[in-house]
C-alpha positions in Angstrom: 74.9 101.9 146.9 78.7 101.8 146.3 80.2 105.3 145.5 83.7 106.1 144.2 84.9 109.7 144.7 88.1 111.0 143.1 89.7 113.4 145.5 89.7 113.5 149.2 89.3 117.2 150.2 87.0 120.1 149.4 84.0 118.9 147.3 85.1 115.3 147.5 85.0 115.4 151.3 81.7 117.1 151.3 80.2 114.5 149.0 81.5 111.7 151.1 79.8 113.3 154.1 76.5 113.7 152.3 76.5 110.0 151.2 77.9 108.6 154.4 75.1 106.1 154.7 76.4 104.4 151.5 79.6 102.5 150.9 82.1 105.3 150.0 85.6 105.1 148.7 87.6 108.3 148.1 90.7 107.9 146.0 93.6 110.2 145.3 97.4 110.1 145.0 97.7 110.0 148.8 95.7 106.7 148.8 97.8 105.3 145.9 95.3 106.0 143.2 96.8 108.6 140.8 94.0 109.6 138.3 96.7 109.9 135.6 97.0 106.1 135.9 93.4 105.0 136.0 94.2 102.0 133.9 96.3 100.6 136.8 93.6 100.8 139.5 90.2 101.5 137.9 89.2 97.9 137.6 89.2 97.6 141.4 86.1 99.8 141.3 84.0 98.5 138.4 81.6 96.9 140.8 80.7 100.3 142.2 77.4 102.0 141.2 78.5 105.6 140.9 81.6 107.7 140.3 81.9 111.3 141.4 84.8 112.4 139.3 86.0 115.5 141.2 89.8 115.4 141.1 91.2 117.6 138.3 94.7 117.4 136.9 95.3 118.3 133.2 93.6 115.6 131.1 93.4 113.0 133.8 89.9 113.8 134.8 88.9 113.0 131.2 90.8 109.7 131.4 88.7 108.7 134.5 85.5 109.6 132.7 86.5 107.6 129.6 87.6 104.6 131.6 84.3 104.2 133.4 82.2 105.1 130.4 84.0 102.5 128.3 83.4 99.8 130.9 79.8 100.9 131.9 78.3 102.2 128.6 76.0 99.2 128.4 75.0 99.2 132.1 72.3 101.8 132.5 72.2 101.4 136.3 75.8 102.9 136.5 76.3 106.7 136.9 79.3 108.9 136.3 79.2 112.5 137.6 82.1 114.5 136.4 82.6 117.9 138.2 85.1 120.1 136.5 86.2 123.6 136.6 88.7 125.9 134.9 89.1 129.0 137.0 90.8 132.1 135.5 93.1 133.4 138.1 94.3 136.6 136.4 92.7 139.3 134.3 92.4 138.5 130.6 94.9 140.1 128.2 92.0 141.4 126.0 91.0 144.7 127.5 87.7 144.7 125.5 86.2 142.0 127.8 87.5 143.4 131.1 84.0 144.5 132.2 83.0 141.0 133.4 86.1 140.7 135.4 
């Protein structure tokens, strides 16, 4: 199986290790693949089977998801796994919900 992973550190690196017996390509800005510009390089990976969409930068993760979905939507053997997170790094301003903090 050919697997594309956006990102190269943290979870992306761990996924690459887990799937090391497959063909893996990790992409990030450092490899010349800025997720904000998926339209410039995404076609290079359309023959892959799976995308782990781990890299997050504003709306770019959504662009990666939409790019592969639009190209693969009629190909049921293809998989897109988008892993996103928005972490709150400061207490909320609404003191009424501070208990969960």
